[in-house]
N, C-alpha and C positions, 0 to 999 in steps of 0.2 A: 687817734686824733680826737680832741674834744672841741665842742663849740658851745658857747652860751651866748644869749642875745639879751640885749637891753634896748628896747625900742628897735631902731633900724640897724644898730651897730652889732657887730659880732667880733669876738676875739678867737683866734685860732691857735692851737698849740700843736706843734709837730714833735716827732720823736727827737729831732736834733736839738730843740730848745727846751725839751721837757726837763732835763736834769737841772737846768738853771732856774726855771720858773715854775716847775711843777707844784711845790708846796703852796706857794702863794696863789697859784691859779685854782688849785682845789678849794682853798678857803673861800676865794671870791665866788667861785661857781656855786658852791653849796649855799653861800649866803644869799645869793640872788635867787636860787631855786626856792629856798625857804620863804623868802619874801613873797615870791609869786604864788606859792601854794597857799599861804595865808590869805592873800588877796582874793584868789579864786574861791577859796572856801567861804570867805566872807560874802563875796558876790553871789555865790550859789545860795547861801542862807537867805540873803536879801531877796533873791528871785523867788525862792520857795515861799517865803513869808508873804511876798507881794501877791503870788498866785492864790494863796489861801485867803488873803484879805479881799482880793478881787472876785474870787469865785462866787460868793453869794450874789454879787451884782450881776455877773454873767448868768448865773442860774436864774435869778429873778427875771432878767431880760428874756431868757429863753422860755420861761414858763409864764410870761405875762399874757400869752394868748389864752382866751377863756375856753373852758369846755363848752360843748354845745349839745343840747338835747332837744329833739323834736318829738313831741307827742302828736300822733296823727290818728284821729278817730274816723269812724266809718259810717256814712249815712246818718250823721249826727246833726239834727235840726238846730237852727239858730236859737230857738227858745231854751234849749236844754242845758244851760248852765245856770245855777241859781244866781250868780252875779249879774246875769242879764236882766234879772228883775221882771221876768214875764210870768212865770208860774211859781206857785208855792210848793208843788208836789216834788219838784226836782231838788236834790240835795247833793251839792258838789263842794264841800268846804275846802278841800285841798286845792282845787283849781281856783276857787274864790280867793284863797290866800295868795296864789301866784299873781292874780290880778291886783290884789290889795298892795302887794309888794312891787308891782310893776305897772303894766299897762293893759287895760281892756280896750282892744281895737274895735271900736263900735262898727266900723265899716271894713271888716276883713273879708277877703274873697279868695276862693279857690280858683283854679284855672279852668275848671270844667264842671258840669253837673253830673259827672259820672266817675267811677272809681279809677279805671286804668289811665285815662289821659291826665286826670288831676295828679296822680302819683308820679307819672312821668315828668310832668311839668315841674313839680316840686323838686324832684331829685336832680334833674338836669339844670334847672334854673332858667330855662328857656321855654317860651310858649310852645306846647307840644306839637301844634300843627306846623311849626317850622321844620320839624323832622318827621312829619308824616304819621303821627300817632294821635288821631283826633278823637276816636271813640273806641269803646270796648269792641274787640274783634278785629281791629286794624292790626296790620303787621307790626311786629316789634323790632324789625330790622333797623329802622331809624333810631330808635332808642338805644339799641345795642351798639350803634356806631358812635353815639355821643359820649362825652365824658361827664359822669355825674359829679356833683360837688363833693360827695364822700370820697371819690377818687382823688379829687384835688386836695382834700384834707389829709387823706392817707399819704399822698406824696409829700405833704408838708410835715409829716411826722406825727399825725394824730392816730390814735387807736380808734377804730371804727367798728360799729356793731349794729345789726338789724334784728328787730324782734317783731313777731306777729305777722300781719298780712303783708304780702309782697305784690302779687297780682301782675308781675311784669316778666313772667317767664318761670322756668323751673326753679324750685327752691335751692337745689344744690349748686345752681349757677349764680346765686346772689353774690358770691365772693368775687366774681368777675366784674362787678359794678362798684367796687371800692369798699367792700366790707370785709374786715379781718374775721369777724365773728358773726355767726348766723344762728338765730333761734326762731325758726319760721312757724311756730305754733299758732294756729288760729281756729282750732276746733278740738274735738276730743279724739282725733285720729292721729296716728304717727306722722311726724313732720321732719323736714330737713333741718339738721342742726350740726354744727361743729363745736358746740359747747354744751354743757349740761346746765341744770338749774343753778348750780353753784359757780358757774363761770369757768369751769375747768375744761380744757381742750379735749376733744374727742375727734375721731374720724368723721368726716362729713357723711352722714348716713341717716336713715329714718330713726327717729327717737320716739319711743312710745310715750304718750302723755302721762304725767304724774300729778298734775294739778289742773284745775279749771284754766282754760287758755289765757284769760286775762291776768289771773293771779300769777301764772307761770312766767309770762313775759315780764311782769313787774319784778318778780324775784330774781330772774336771770339778769335783768338790767341792773338791779341793785348789787348783785354779786360782781358784775364787771366793774362797777364804780369802785368797789373795795379793791379789786385786783389792780386797777389802773389809777388809783388815787394820786399817784405822783407823776402821771403822764397826762398830756392833753388828750381828751377823748371826744368822740362824737357818737351819740346814741340816737338811733331812729326807732322809736317805740310806736309801732303802727298797730294799735289794738283793732281787732275785728269786732267793733262794738259801736253802736247798737245794731249793726247790720244783721239781717236774718242769716241763718236760723237763730231765733231767739232761744237762748239756752242758759239763762241765769240759774244758778243753784239756789236752794232754799236760804242759804246764808244771806244772800242779797235780796231775794224776793220778800223775805220776812221783814225787811226794813220798810216796806211799803204796803201796810195793811189798808183795809177800807175798800169801799166800792169804787172801782175804776175798770176800764177795759183791760183785759188780761194782757194784751199786747203793750199797753202803756206801762203796766206794772213790770213787764219784762224789760222794756227799754230803760226805765228808771233804775232797775236792779243792775243791768249791765253797765250803765254809766256810773253807778255807785261803785262797782268793782273797778272801773277805770280810775275813779277818783281815789280809791284806796291805793291803787298802784302809784298814782302821782304822789300821794302822801308817803309811801314807802321809799320812793326814789328821792324825794326832797329831804326826808329824814336821814337817808344815807349820805347825801351831800353834806348836810349839817354835821353829821357825826365826824366827818373827815375835814371839816372847815373848808368846804368847797362851795358853799352857798354863794359867796360873792365872786367866785371864780367861774360861775356857770351861767350861761345864757340859755334860757328855756323858751321854746315856742310850744303853744298848744293850739292846734288847728284842726278843723273838720275838713274832710275831703270833698264833701258836697252836701246839699240839703237832704232832708229826710224824704223817703218815698211814702207818699200818702195814698196813692192810687185813687185820688179824688175822694173816695167814700170813707177812708180810714176804717175799713171793715175789721172788726175784732174777730177775724177768722180763727178757728181752732188750729192748734199746732203752731209751731214757730217758723214755718217755712215762708215761701214767697208771699209778698203783699206788704201792707203797711208794717213798718218796723216798730211802731209805737212812739217814735220820736215826733216832735212837732216843730214847725218853722215859724210860728206866730212871732210878730205880727206880719211877717213877710208873705207875699203872695206867690203861689206856685209851689213846686216841689222838684225833687230829683228828676233830671231829664229836661229841665227848662233853664234858659238863661234869664228868666225872671229872678227877682231877688231870692225867692224861696229855694231856688235850685243851686245857687253857688255863693250866697252871702252867708258865711259860716261863723261858728264860734272861733275867736282868734284872740289869744292872750300871749303877752310877751313879758318875761321877767328876767332881770339881771340886777339883784340887789347890790347897792353900792355904786352902781354905774348909771342905771336908769332910775330916775326919781320915782318914788312909790306913789300909788294911788291915782294914776292918770287914767283919764278916759280920752282916747285919741280918736278924733272924728274925721280925719282925712282918710280916704281910701288907701288900703294897703293890700298886698297880694302875697299868696304863697310863693310866688317867684322871688320875693324879696329875701327869703330865707337863704338861698344859695349866695346871693350877692353879699348879704351881711356876713355870712360865714367866711366867704373868701376874703373879704376885707379884714376881718378880725384875725384870720390865720396867716395874714401876709402872703396870700397866694396871688401870683401874677396872672391876670386874665387879659384877653384881648377884647376890643370894643364889642364884637358880636358874640362873645361867649355867653353872656348872661343878659336876661331881659329885666331883671329886678334892680333894686337899689339897696344900698346899705342903709338900713333904717336907724342905726344907732344915733347919728347926728340929729335926726329929727325927734327921737324919743328923749334925748338928753337936753334938748332945747338949743343946741348949737345952730340948728337950722329951723326956721319957723314957717317956711313955705311948704306947700304940699309935696310929698315925696314924688308924686306922679302928675304929669300933665294930664294924662288920661289912662284908663285901663280899658282893654278891649278883649273880646272873646269871639271865637267861632266854634260852633259845635253842630256839625252836620248841616241842617237847613236853617239853623238859627245863628244870629250874630248880634252882638251888643257892644256898646261903648258907653263908658261913664266918664264925664268930664265935669269935675266939681260936683254940683248938685244935680246936673242934668244927665239923663240916661236915654239913649236911643236903643230900642229893642226891635229886632226883626225876626220873623218866623215865616219862612217861605215868602209869600207876597204881602204878608201883613206887616205893619209898621206901627210902633208905639213910641211916644215921647212922654217921659215922666220927670217931674221935679221932685227928687227924692227928699229934699229938705222938708217939704210939706206933705209928701205923699209916698212914704216909704212902702206903703202897701200896694203901690202901683194900681190905683183904682181909676185915676183920671188921665186919659190919653189926651195930651195937649198938642199932638202933631198938627192939627188943623189951626189951633190958636197961635202957634209959634213955628210957622213953616221955615223961617230963616234959621232958627236953631236946629231944627230937624235936618235941614239941608247941609249946614256946616258940619254937624256930627256925622251925617251919612258920608260926606266927602272924606273926613278923617278915617272913618271906619273902613271905607272902600280902599283908601290908600294903604292902610295897615294890612287889610286882608289880602291885598295883592302880593304881599311878601311871603304868604304862607304856601304850604305844599299840600294840595294844589292851590293856586291863587284864586281869589274871588270871595264873594260874600257867603257863598254856600258851598257845601261839599256833599251834596246829595239832596234828596227831597224830604218833605215832612212825612213822618210816619203817621199812621192812624192814631197811635197813642199820643203823639205830640200834638196833632190837630185837636184831639179831644181835650187835652190839657189847655191849649190856647183858647178853645171855645169856652171852657168853663171858667178858668181863672181870669183871663184877660178880656174876653168878650161878653161875659155875663150870661152865657147860654146855660140851659139846664144840663145837669150832669148826665152823662151816658148811663143808662140803667145797669145795675149789677147783672152779671150772668145769672141765669135761673138757679144754678147749683149753689150760689151764694146767698140767695134771697131767704131771709128767715121765715120759717114756717112754724108757728107756735100757737097755742091756745091763748086767746086774749083773756085777761082777767076783767074784773068789774070796771076798772078804770080804762080799759081798752089797751093796756100795756101787755106786751108779750111776757109770758112767764115760763116758757119751756127752754131750759138752759142746755139741752143736749142737741147735737147736730146729727142729721141723718145723711148717710152716704149711700149711693146706689139704690136709692129708694125715695118714696114720698110719704109724707105723714098726714094722717087725718085724725081728728079728735073724735072719740066715742064717749058714751056716757060713763064707761068704766075706766077709761084711761086713754091710751093712744093706740093707733094701728099703723103699722109700717107695711107699705105695699111696694112691690117691685115696680121699676119704671116701665118694664115691658114684660109680656107673658113669656117670651123666650130669653129672658135675661140670664146671662151665664154667671155673673158675679152675684153672690148673696148680698142682701142689705145689711147695714150695720149702723149703730149709733155710737157716738164718741163724745167724750167730755174732756176738755183740756183746761189748763190753768188751775189744777188742783194742787193741794199740799196735804196729802193724807199720810199720816204716819203709819208705816207698815208694821206688822202685817195687817191687811185690810180684809174684813169679812164682807162677802157679797151675798145678797139675797134678792132673787128675782122672781116675781110672780107674773106668769105669762102663759099664752097658749099659741101653738103653731099649727099651720095648715098642713105641714108635712113633718115626718120624722127626720131626725138628724142630730146635729150637735150645736150647742151654743159655745162659741169660742170667746175667751176673755184674754185680752192682751193689755199690757201696761208698760209705761215708760217711767224711768227715774231720771233725775237730773243728770245731764251728760249724754243721755241716749238720744241720738238723732232720729232713729227709726224704732220700730217695735221689735226688740230682739227676740229671736226664736226661743230662747230659754225663758222668756217672760211671757209665756203663752200657755193656756190650759183650756180643756174642753169638758163639757158635761153633756151626756146624751139626753135627748128629749124625745118624747113620743107625740105623734099627731093626736090631738084631742080637742074636744069641744069644751072641756072643763079647764078651769084655771089650775095650773100646777106651780108649785113653789120649789125652786132648787137653790141650793146654797153651796158656796165654796169659799176658799180663802186664798187671797193673792199673797204668796209667801215672801213679801218684800221686807227687808230690814231697813230700808231707806224710805224717803218720802216718795209717794207715787204722785206724779204730776199729770198723767194723761191715761185715760182708760178707754178701751174700745171693746164693744160687745157685738159680735157678729152672729146673726141668726140663720137658721136653715132657709133655703130658697122657699119662696112662697109668701104667705101673709102671716105676720106675727102681730098679736095683740099683747100689749104690756100694761099690766095693772099697776105695778110698782117696781122700782129698783132702789136698793139701799146699799150704799158703800159705807161701811162702818170702820173707821180707823181705830187703831189700838188706843188712841186718845184723841180727843177733840170731837167736833160735831160731825154727824153722819151726813152724807149727801144722798138725796133721794131723786125720784124721777122729776120732780118739779122744784126742788130746792137748789 
């Protein structure tokens, strides 16, 4: 039996009628089948051509979402971008170029005056005290329960990567917070990574450093751009700079010659390395025609730590990091402007008009909301606390992005509404008009009690939504009280601890001229030189002198003229760029005898690199020093008083 169809009709041939109608039936059947095959082939061709023709439109629609990069710096003072126009010594041409092609947000804020909470707020997009992470040392359980905006982007098809400082839990666990790739280098030690410098996958495990940490993060980020140039991506480049320990190599230190505090030179050098990284990454974007397809944020996590005195202490460890907050008042650890009013630049060429200075307050919380909107991510009303900034930066909206911004950090709380700011610290309260007093010098609380009351009511209502609720979450520490006394109340600074007070011979003009620092001892001037005495007669640790901030090309010849009250050894230790401590292999000794006569001993520090820090340890007892000379293989020698 045969059957063929034309539309809804069918003709059926049985064996009984086949002999009569078979030839004609076969002819008709084959004709109809041929016609149908031709039609189907033609329709298939048209369908394929249509798909090919439409596919670019579909592809363009799918790829219209921008790439997003967040540069996040560490303890970076407001003054320290050259585009801020505050100081001439800072040089950041690549970040300046971002601002020139986009927006310098003149009033950009972090969410806290401290590292951990500000990073948590940025990555969740919600004020961190809503999930119980208010200060360094608080539990990370609330953060771990929240969904980061990189997770939201990852779920929406973005490739995501973290570089540099994390500070929100173990490095190997970063992938659980929405990052496909991790390159967690922020020092000269091994670090967690599941990619290498070239963006190639590897098992998550400790990776020994191959480059200076800032340069390495930049190179790895550029490598991932090359790898994912055809996919939407999000890069979180969190440089540990200029946060201590200050560790800039000579390549960057040499860019800042001249007389200045050594810690300032280190900060400028580290920020110059960051700027080079921004340049490498933006050049890579341009190489693959991704400049106009990439939204970039450059934000500081909090203000610079000044420790009131801005002491140029030897070494690169705890203390002032060399960065500056001018003209803002206060520093890291305060909700004054100097503590959380930070560098803030936004760039998206082709979408955001170039050369803008945006004077409305914006927040690091806005990054998540902006990213979610651009990635077409569905969010619920309470998921994010920020706003999508793009309509405001393109001019579609002209009103301020925020009715107000508010903060709570332990015993401090603050609110900014327009130009007015109310700041509380324990029982103290201050009201400032930032339009005319960005330095927060004039407390107007008594002159405008109605404004203070209105802002206090708003701040209290907002703070009651936090975990725990209320205007404070603990008491004022002694350090915070000292900061408020000095910066906001105009009281004298607390004196430096005795061990940090300079002890040196004054010259004719009364200025100190002794550039070495004494440890475990005290120094007094003699007619022939200096004398180092122990702090106590039963002191267990010998005294030593140290000199940091050097750039001596090795090998370095050492010549010391001294006399000691006991026999023993003089130990020489030195550090090179990248050394956090004095390595055991960079240490040598010379035996000395007790004598009343001057003796000269010489040695060579066998370094093939630059020596940045020298320490000379003497036998226990009293040591008199007539001269010290450190003579590099080239360049000027360093002496006891030079």
